[in-house]
C-alpha positions in Angstrom: 50.7 125.7 200.0 53.8 126.7 197.8 56.6 128.1 200.4 56.5 131.8 199.8 59.9 133.4 200.6 59.6 137.5 201.5 62.9 139.3 201.3 63.2 142.1 202.8 66.3 144.4 201.6 67.1 147.1 204.2 69.7 149.7 204.5 69.4 152.5 207.6 65.5 151.9 207.7 65.5 151.7 211.5 62.5 153.8 211.5 60.5 151.2 209.4 61.5 148.0 209.2 59.8 146.5 212.1 56.5 147.5 210.5 57.5 145.8 207.0 58.1 143.0 209.4 55.0 142.7 211.4 52.8 143.3 208.2 54.7 139.6 206.9 54.0 138.0 210.3 50.2 139.0 210.4 49.9 137.1 206.7 47.0 134.7 206.3 49.1 133.0 204.6 51.2 130.9 206.9 53.7 129.1 205.0 56.4 131.5 204.6 59.9 132.4 205.5 61.1 136.2 206.0 64.6 136.9 205.2 66.0 140.2 206.0 68.9 141.6 204.5 70.7 144.2 206.5 72.7 145.8 203.7 75.4 147.6 205.7 73.4 149.5 207.9 74.9 152.3 210.1 72.0 152.9 212.0 70.1 150.3 214.9 68.7 148.3 212.3 70.4 145.2 213.9 69.2 145.8 217.2 65.7 146.8 216.3 65.4 143.1 214.7 67.2 141.3 217.6 64.0 140.3 219.2 62.5 138.8 216.0 65.6 136.5 215.4 63.5 133.7 216.2 60.6 134.3 213.6 62.9 135.6 210.7 66.3 135.1 209.0 68.7 138.2 209.5 71.6 138.6 206.8 74.1 141.0 207.2 76.4 142.1 204.1 78.8 145.2 203.2 76.7 147.7 201.2 76.2 146.7 197.8 73.2 148.3 197.0 69.7 147.1 196.5 70.1 144.6 193.6 72.8 142.8 195.7 70.8 143.1 199.0 68.0 140.8 196.8 70.1 138.6 195.2 71.6 137.7 198.6 68.2 137.1 200.1 67.2 135.1 196.7 70.2 133.0 197.2 69.3 132.3 200.7 65.8 131.6 200.4 63.8 128.6 199.4 60.4 129.2 198.5 58.2 128.5 195.3 57.3 131.9 195.1 59.2 135.1 195.7 58.4 138.4 197.2 60.9 141.3 197.7 59.2 143.8 200.2 61.4 147.0 200.8 62.1 147.4 204.0 59.8 150.9 204.2 56.7 149.2 202.7 53.4 147.2 204.2 51.8 144.3 203.1 48.2 144.3 203.9 47.6 140.6 206.0 45.7 138.9 203.5 48.6 139.8 200.4 50.5 136.6 200.2 47.0 134.6 199.9 45.5 136.8 197.2 48.6 137.0 194.8 49.6 133.5 195.6 46.1 132.1 194.5 46.2 133.9 191.0 49.7 132.2 190.7 48.3 128.9 191.6 45.5 129.3 188.8 47.6 131.0 186.0 50.4 128.9 184.9 51.2 131.3 182.2 51.8 134.2 184.5 55.9 134.4 185.7 54.5 137.1 188.1 51.5 138.8 189.7 51.6 142.4 191.0 48.9 144.5 192.5 47.7 147.6 192.9 48.5 150.0 195.8 48.3 153.1 197.9 50.7 155.8 198.8 50.8 156.3 202.4 52.4 159.1 204.0 55.6 158.6 206.2 53.9 157.7 209.2 51.4 155.5 207.2 48.5 157.3 208.9 47.2 159.2 205.5 46.4 157.6 202.3 47.9 160.0 199.5 46.7 158.1 196.7 45.8 154.7 195.0 47.0 153.5 192.1 45.4 150.7 189.8 47.4 149.8 187.1 45.2 147.0 185.9 47.4 145.9 182.8 47.5 141.9 182.4 48.9 139.7 179.8 52.1 140.2 177.8 53.1 143.4 178.7 56.8 143.9 177.3 56.1 146.7 174.7 54.1 148.6 177.0 56.9 148.2 180.0 59.4 149.4 177.6 57.6 152.6 176.8 56.9 152.8 180.4 53.1 152.8 180.1 52.5 151.8 183.5 54.5 150.3 186.6 54.6 148.4 189.4 56.6 147.9 192.7 58.5 144.9 193.4 57.2 145.0 197.2 53.3 144.5 195.4 54.9 141.5 192.8 54.8 137.6 193.9 57.1 135.8 191.5 57.9 132.1 190.5 61.4 131.2 191.5 61.6 129.1 188.3 60.9 132.4 186.3 64.1 133.6 188.4 66.3 130.5 187.6 65.4 131.2 184.1 66.3 134.8 183.3 69.1 135.4 186.4 69.5 137.3 189.3 68.9 141.4 189.5 71.4 143.1 187.9 74.3 144.6 190.3 75.6 146.8 187.6 72.3 148.5 187.8 71.9 150.7 190.9 68.6 152.2 190.1 66.1 150.6 187.7 67.1 146.9 188.5 63.6 145.5 188.8 62.4 147.4 185.6 65.3 145.5 184.0 63.8 142.2 185.7 60.5 142.7 184.6 61.7 143.5 181.1 63.9 140.1 180.9 60.9 138.1 182.3 58.7 139.7 179.6 61.0 139.2 176.6 61.5 135.3 178.2 57.4 135.1 177.1 55.6 134.9 180.6 52.7 136.9 180.9 52.1 139.1 183.6 49.2 138.7 186.4 47.2 141.4 188.3 45.3 141.6 191.4 43.2 144.8 191.5 43.1 145.2 195.1 45.6 147.6 196.8 47.4 145.3 199.2 51.0 147.4 199.6 50.9 150.5 201.1 54.2 152.3 199.6 55.8 155.1 202.1 56.5 158.6 200.3 59.1 160.1 202.5 62.3 162.1 201.7 64.8 159.1 201.6 62.7 157.0 199.7 64.5 156.1 196.4 61.8 157.0 193.9 61.5 160.6 195.6 64.9 161.5 194.3 66.9 162.1 191.0 70.6 162.3 190.0 72.7 162.1 187.4 74.1 158.7 188.6 70.0 157.8 188.4 69.7 158.7 184.8 73.0 157.1 183.5 72.2 153.2 185.5 68.0 153.8 183.6 69.9 154.5 180.4 72.0 151.7 180.7 69.0 149.6 181.4 67.7 150.7 178.2 70.9 149.8 176.4 71.5 146.9 177.9 67.8 145.7 176.6 68.2 146.8 173.0 72.1 145.2 172.9 70.3 141.9 172.5 70.9 140.1 169.7 67.5 138.2 168.9 64.8 141.1 169.4 62.5 141.5 166.9 62.1 144.1 164.5 58.8 145.3 166.1 60.9 145.9 169.4 64.2 147.3 168.0 61.9 149.9 166.3 60.7 151.1 169.7 64.6 151.8 171.4 64.1 156.2 170.3 60.6 156.5 171.8 61.9 154.4 174.9 64.5 156.8 175.4 62.3 159.8 175.1 60.0 158.5 177.5 62.4 157.8 179.9 64.2 161.5 179.4 60.3 162.9 179.7 59.9 161.1 182.9 63.5 162.1 184.6 62.8 165.6 183.9 59.3 165.5 185.5 61.4 164.7 188.3 64.3 167.8 187.9 61.1 170.2 187.4 59.8 168.6 190.8 62.8 169.2 192.6 63.2 173.0 191.3 66.0 171.8 188.9 64.4 173.7 185.8 67.8 174.1 183.4 68.5 169.9 184.2 64.4 169.6 183.4 64.7 171.8 180.4 67.9 170.1 179.1 66.2 166.5 179.3 63.2 167.8 177.6 65.5 168.7 174.6 67.0 165.6 174.5 63.9 163.9 174.4 62.7 166.2 171.3 66.0 165.4 169.7 65.8 161.8 170.2 62.2 161.1 168.9 60.3 164.6 167.7 57.7 166.2 169.1 55.3 163.4 171.0 51.7 162.9 170.7 49.4 165.3 171.8 47.5 162.9 174.4 50.8 161.2 175.3 52.0 164.7 176.4 49.0 165.6 178.3 48.9 162.1 180.0 52.4 162.1 181.0 52.1 165.7 182.4 48.6 165.0 184.4 50.4 161.7 185.8 53.5 163.6 186.9 51.5 166.5 188.5 49.4 163.8 190.2 52.2 162.1 192.0 52.0 162.8 195.9 55.8 164.2 196.0 54.8 167.2 193.6 53.8 170.1 195.9 52.0 172.2 194.0 50.4 170.3 190.5 49.0 172.9 188.8 52.2 175.3 189.4 54.2 172.2 188.5 52.3 172.0 184.9 52.8 176.1 184.4 56.5 175.7 185.5 57.1 172.9 182.5 55.3 175.6 179.7 57.1 178.1 180.7 60.4 176.2 180.3 59.5 174.4 176.9 62.2 174.5 174.3 61.7 176.3 170.8 61.2 173.4 169.3 58.1 172.8 171.1 56.8 175.6 170.3 53.5 173.5 169.0 52.8 172.1 172.6 52.2 175.5 174.4 48.7 176.1 173.2 48.2 173.0 175.5 48.3 174.6 178.6 45.1 175.0 179.4 43.8 171.3 178.4 46.4 170.0 180.5 45.4 172.0 183.7 42.2 170.0 182.7 43.5 166.7 182.2 45.6 167.1 185.9 41.9 167.5 187.3 40.2 165.0 185.5 43.0 162.6 186.7 42.7 163.8 189.7 39.2 163.3 190.1 39.5 159.5 189.2 42.0 159.4 191.4 40.0 160.7 194.1 37.5 158.5 193.3 39.5 155.2 193.5 40.4 156.5 196.9 36.2 157.0 197.9 37.1 160.5 198.5 33.9 162.1 197.0 34.7 165.6 198.6 38.1 165.6 196.6 36.7 164.5 193.0 33.9 167.7 193.5 36.8 169.9 194.2 38.1 168.8 190.3 34.8 168.9 188.5 34.5 172.3 187.8 38.1 173.0 186.6 38.5 169.9 184.6 35.4 171.1 182.6 36.6 175.0 182.1 39.8 174.0 181.5 39.0 170.9 178.9 35.2 171.2 177.9 35.8 168.1 175.9 35.5 166.3 179.4 31.4 166.9 178.8 32.1 164.5 176.5 33.6 161.7 178.4 31.3 159.3 180.1 33.7 157.9 182.7 34.4 161.4 183.9 30.7 162.6 183.9 29.9 159.3 185.8 32.4 160.0 188.5 31.5 163.9 188.9 27.8 163.0 189.2 28.3 160.1 191.6 30.2 162.4 194.1 27.6 165.0 193.9 25.2 162.5 195.0 27.3 162.2 198.2 26.9 165.6 199.0 25.3 165.4 202.6 26.0 161.9 203.4 
């Protein structure tokens, strides 16, 4: 068995840190070390962990941010494989066993990531289940943010981290995305486990729940850093404008979710200036995916608000309002199906068909809808 190092960076997460540690101690894969990096917490993290000091390594440092905490844990670790588990997330008991099995059998994979569940702050309710199902050489898909995954669900070879270097501590947000790009650029393929072995908590303090100018600047800095690399192929260089526009759209969605409509509209304008009007299918999928996020309080109201705020340059997109609602209900039905919630699937069937009649020809959607109807009364 290869030694696995599970590194848990934590900053003021006394409410969740014990659950994270316990989820690693409960692993069926036993050859692992647990390193908790307390990144300058001012809460009771240290006191909560004291009784675990015989089973974990506890490091304390002045606050350096998530990337600095990850790097400190990496420097202190000895594992052949590394997993960076956020201090408010939970691993299923067979997570390390299943992830390591894929890396053991796939020497071309620099890392393997998994599907995951988004759960409530008390981890009692599953809010959604995400299955990216992307494998292989994924650099272009990562640049265009066609999918994403969390470090908490990702097992990485130490040799790969030694090759591409540590997390970039100048990036206060997006340091993991920067790492995935460097691993992809180095030629490594990405493995995938289509099982939700991670539970990602959605709560008000989670980093991905917030948005700020500082975050946007850090994400943009990560893209500039990538495209400043001297040896990129012409194909990769040609993606710069599109990659920037996608980032603007994603951040605009976060602002709209937070009720910051002027800032959201401003970023939509910037996206259009950088790369023009987006492809219709891409735009509809972006809207549906952003509306489907558990942090979006009222998805239909969210979609309506974005259409109300579209700048004049995007007048051609305004005709897509009903289709956007239909695309959301279609996506929501698939998400509910993955969560084995037939009742929720049924709630979305009619609005999906009424707002987007082309769903009649969508064999996948019709199969999910039909199967959910067969479950009535079960």
